[in-house]
C-alpha positions in Angstrom: 40.4 -165.9 -175.7 36.8 -164.8 -175.6 34.3 -167.3 -174.1 31.9 -167.5 -177.0 31.8 -166.3 -180.6 28.2 -165.7 -181.6 28.3 -164.3 -185.2 31.0 -164.7 -187.8 31.4 -162.8 -191.1 34.1 -162.4 -193.7 34.1 -159.6 -196.3 35.2 -160.0 -199.9 38.8 -159.2 -199.0 38.9 -161.9 -196.3 38.7 -159.5 -193.3 36.9 -161.0 -190.4 34.1 -159.6 -188.2 32.7 -161.3 -185.2 30.9 -160.8 -182.0 31.9 -162.3 -178.7 30.9 -161.7 -175.1 28.7 -158.8 -176.4 31.7 -157.1 -178.0 32.2 -156.5 -181.7 35.6 -157.4 -183.2 37.0 -156.5 -186.6 40.3 -157.7 -188.1 41.7 -155.6 -190.9 45.2 -156.1 -192.3 45.9 -158.7 -189.5 45.1 -156.2 -186.8 42.3 -156.7 -184.4 40.1 -153.9 -183.1 37.4 -154.2 -180.4 34.5 -151.8 -180.3 32.9 -152.6 -176.9 32.9 -149.0 -175.8 30.2 -148.1 -178.4 27.6 -150.4 -176.9 27.4 -149.2 -173.3 23.7 -148.2 -173.9 22.7 -151.7 -175.0 21.4 -154.3 -172.5 24.1 -156.6 -171.0 22.8 -159.5 -173.0 22.6 -157.7 -176.3 22.1 -160.1 -179.3 23.8 -159.5 -182.6 21.7 -161.1 -185.3 23.3 -160.0 -188.5 26.6 -158.7 -189.8 27.4 -157.7 -193.4 30.0 -155.5 -195.1 29.3 -153.2 -197.9 32.9 -152.3 -198.6 36.0 -151.2 -196.8 35.1 -149.4 -193.6 31.3 -149.7 -194.1 30.0 -152.5 -191.9 26.3 -152.8 -190.9 24.8 -155.0 -188.2 21.8 -155.5 -186.0 22.0 -155.7 -182.2 18.8 -155.9 -180.2 16.7 -154.8 -183.2 18.8 -151.7 -183.7 20.7 -151.1 -186.9 24.3 -149.9 -186.6 26.8 -148.7 -189.2 30.5 -148.9 -188.4 32.9 -146.7 -190.4 36.5 -146.6 -189.1 35.8 -146.0 -185.4 32.6 -144.1 -185.9 29.3 -145.8 -185.1 26.0 -144.6 -186.5 22.6 -145.8 -185.1 19.5 -146.2 -187.3 16.2 -147.2 -185.6 14.1 -149.6 -187.7 10.4 -149.1 -188.0 8.2 -149.8 -185.0 6.1 -152.3 -186.9 8.9 -154.8 -187.3 7.7 -158.1 -185.6 10.6 -160.5 -186.0 14.3 -160.6 -185.5 16.4 -159.3 -188.4 18.5 -162.3 -189.6 20.3 -160.9 -192.6 21.4 -157.7 -194.3 22.0 -157.2 -198.1 23.2 -154.2 -200.2 22.3 -152.6 -203.5 24.9 -151.6 -206.0 25.4 -148.3 -204.2 26.1 -149.9 -200.8 22.7 -149.0 -199.2 21.6 -151.7 -196.7 18.4 -153.6 -197.3 16.6 -156.0 -194.8 13.3 -157.8 -194.7 10.9 -158.2 -191.8 7.3 -159.0 -190.8 4.7 -156.3 -190.4 1.8 -157.5 -188.2 -1.3 -155.8 -189.6 -3.7 -157.6 -187.3 -3.2 -160.3 -184.6 -3.6 -162.9 -187.3 -2.2 -161.2 -190.4 1.3 -160.5 -191.4 2.8 -158.8 -194.4 6.4 -159.3 -195.6 8.1 -156.0 -196.2 11.5 -154.8 -197.4 13.1 -151.8 -195.9 16.3 -149.9 -196.7 18.2 -146.7 -195.8 19.3 -144.3 -198.5 20.7 -140.9 -197.8 19.8 -141.4 -194.1 16.1 -141.9 -195.0 14.2 -145.1 -194.4 12.2 -146.5 -197.3 9.8 -149.4 -197.5 8.1 -151.7 -200.1 5.4 -154.3 -199.3 5.4 -157.8 -200.7 2.2 -158.6 -202.7 1.0 -161.4 -200.5 -0.6 -161.4 -197.1 0.0 -164.3 -194.7 -2.8 -165.3 -192.2 -2.5 -167.3 -189.0 -0.1 -166.9 -186.1 1.3 -170.4 -185.2 2.8 -171.6 -188.5 4.6 -168.5 -189.6 8.4 -168.5 -189.6 10.1 -166.2 -187.1 12.8 -165.2 -189.7 13.0 -164.0 -193.2 16.3 -163.9 -195.1 17.5 -161.6 -197.9 20.5 -162.0 -200.3 21.7 -160.0 -203.2 21.0 -161.3 -206.7 24.2 -159.9 -208.3 22.3 -157.4 -210.4 21.3 -154.8 -207.8 18.2 -156.8 -206.7 17.4 -159.2 -204.0 16.1 -162.7 -203.2 13.9 -163.0 -200.1 12.2 -165.9 -198.4 8.7 -165.4 -197.1 6.8 -168.5 -195.8 5.7 -170.5 -198.9 7.0 -167.9 -201.4 10.4 -167.1 -202.8 10.5 -163.4 -203.8 12.6 -161.4 -206.2 12.7 -157.6 -205.6 14.5 -155.2 -208.0 13.8 -151.6 -208.9 10.7 -151.5 -206.8 9.1 -154.5 -208.5 8.2 -157.8 -206.7 8.1 -161.2 -208.3 6.8 -164.1 -206.3 7.8 -167.6 -207.1 5.7 -170.5 -205.7 6.3 -174.2 -205.9 4.3 -177.2 -204.5 7.2 -178.1 -202.3 7.5 -174.6 -200.8 5.9 -174.8 -197.4 8.0 -172.8 -194.9 11.1 -171.3 -196.5 13.7 -170.3 -194.0 17.4 -169.5 -194.7 18.6 -168.6 -198.2 22.1 -168.4 -199.6 23.4 -167.6 -203.1 26.6 -168.9 -204.8 28.8 -166.6 -206.8 27.3 -168.2 -209.9 23.8 -167.3 -208.9 22.6 -170.7 -207.6 20.2 -170.4 -204.6 20.0 -172.9 -201.7 16.9 -172.5 -199.5 16.2 -174.4 -196.3 12.7 -175.7 -195.7 10.8 -175.8 -192.4 8.7 -178.8 -193.4 9.8 -182.2 -192.1 9.7 -184.1 -195.4 11.8 -181.6 -197.4 15.1 -180.4 -196.1 16.4 -178.0 -198.8 15.6 -176.6 -202.2 18.0 -175.6 -205.0 16.9 -172.9 -207.4 18.8 -172.3 -210.6 17.8 -171.0 -214.1 14.2 -170.9 -213.0 14.1 -174.5 -211.9 13.4 -175.7 -208.4 14.9 -179.0 -207.2 13.8 -180.2 -203.8 15.8 -182.7 -201.6 14.0 -184.8 -198.9 15.1 -185.1 -195.4 17.6 -187.9 -194.8 20.3 -189.0 -192.4 22.8 -186.4 -193.7 20.6 -183.4 -194.4 18.4 -183.9 -191.4 14.9 -182.3 -190.9 15.9 -178.7 -191.0 19.1 -177.5 -192.6 20.6 -174.5 -190.9 23.6 -172.2 -191.2 23.8 -172.6 -194.9 26.5 -171.1 -197.2 27.1 -171.6 -200.9 30.6 -171.7 -202.4 31.9 -171.0 -205.9 31.3 -174.6 -206.9 27.6 -174.2 -206.1 27.9 -176.5 -203.2 26.0 -175.9 -199.9 27.9 -176.0 -196.6 26.0 -176.3 -193.4 25.8 -177.9 -190.0 22.9 -179.5 -188.1 25.0 -181.3 -185.5 27.2 -178.6 -183.8 30.2 -180.8 -184.0 29.9 -181.9 -187.6 30.4 -179.8 -190.8 28.4 -181.0 -193.8 28.6 -180.4 -197.6 25.9 -181.1 -200.1 26.3 -180.7 -203.9 22.9 -182.0 -205.0 24.1 -185.5 -205.3 26.6 -186.3 -202.6 26.4 -185.3 -198.9 29.7 -185.4 -197.0 30.1 -185.1 -193.2 33.2 -184.0 -191.4 33.5 -184.5 -187.7 35.1 -181.8 -185.5 37.3 -183.2 -182.7 37.6 -180.0 -180.7 36.0 -179.7 -177.3 33.7 -176.8 -178.3 30.5 -176.9 -180.3 29.9 -174.8 -183.5 28.2 -171.4 -183.0 28.4 -170.1 -186.6 29.6 -170.9 -190.1 30.9 -168.6 -192.8 33.0 -168.9 -196.0 36.2 -167.0 -196.4 37.4 -166.9 -200.0 35.6 -170.2 -200.6 36.8 -172.0 -197.6 34.4 -172.9 -194.7 35.2 -171.5 -191.3 33.4 -172.4 -188.1 33.3 -170.4 -184.9 33.4 -172.1 -181.4 33.9 -170.9 -177.9 37.5 -171.9 -178.4 38.1 -169.7 -181.4 37.6 -169.9 -185.2 38.7 -172.9 -187.3 38.9 -173.3 -191.1 38.3 -176.6 -192.8 41.0 -177.9 -195.2 39.3 -180.1 -197.8 42.6 -181.5 -199.0 43.5 -183.0 -195.7 40.0 -183.1 -194.1 41.3 -181.2 -191.1 40.0 -178.3 -189.0 42.9 -175.9 -188.5 43.0 -172.9 -186.1 42.2 -169.5 -187.6 43.9 -166.7 -185.5 41.3 -165.1 -183.2 41.2 -162.2 -180.8 43.3 -162.6 -177.7 
């Protein structure tokens, strides 16, 4: 078994993609493939920061700020723009399967602009968000992007939530928006957004309404590794040995008795799965048990 699983992703068909020991694994039709031979040019400590799947045999991911496309056993490399100033933490797709990602463009030492970039027909395109952000110490190091279900995207950018579709930006502000971090969308269109401020842990956005939830013993100060299921619940973990679920009213905590700490969380057909150095486990809500999910040998 690999020593560490760093990034875990499931596509709509339940196939699994993960990185471990700087190798990229894919499991299709219960068969594992490893693609380590493609990454000989990367540094030994290459970091995979995002994986997403736009359909069968069309997987995109970032490794050391480089964007890769994997189709069958062919690997294509796309070099993102030089002005990108932060790690890419998520990838999203339009209705045609073109990859979109957001990043910070540093215009001056003290000024950043949020931008969205995408590849279409092998060409890189860019659109700039309408707001500039000044200062260097309180800006988030990440920006997240998710599909809206209609061919557009939701993007977090400091104190704004953005919607981008057909080249048009809409910025959504709220008094409780201070430092928006991760974002996830349920199949029903409900957004959960983690907050970097210590007093607010997470926001829920649905039908144009923002509901903010304060930090407490269960949510903690900063909610991380968030995923939304088809019941509009948010799954996450702050303690690396405890899975948590929040539905806006109730917050449940499920302790993991395994010897290894969590390294990532993803939903597979609505069920939460966590990766550890000892493999992948899925959580059975009926029995409140973590059960092994077959991993690469």
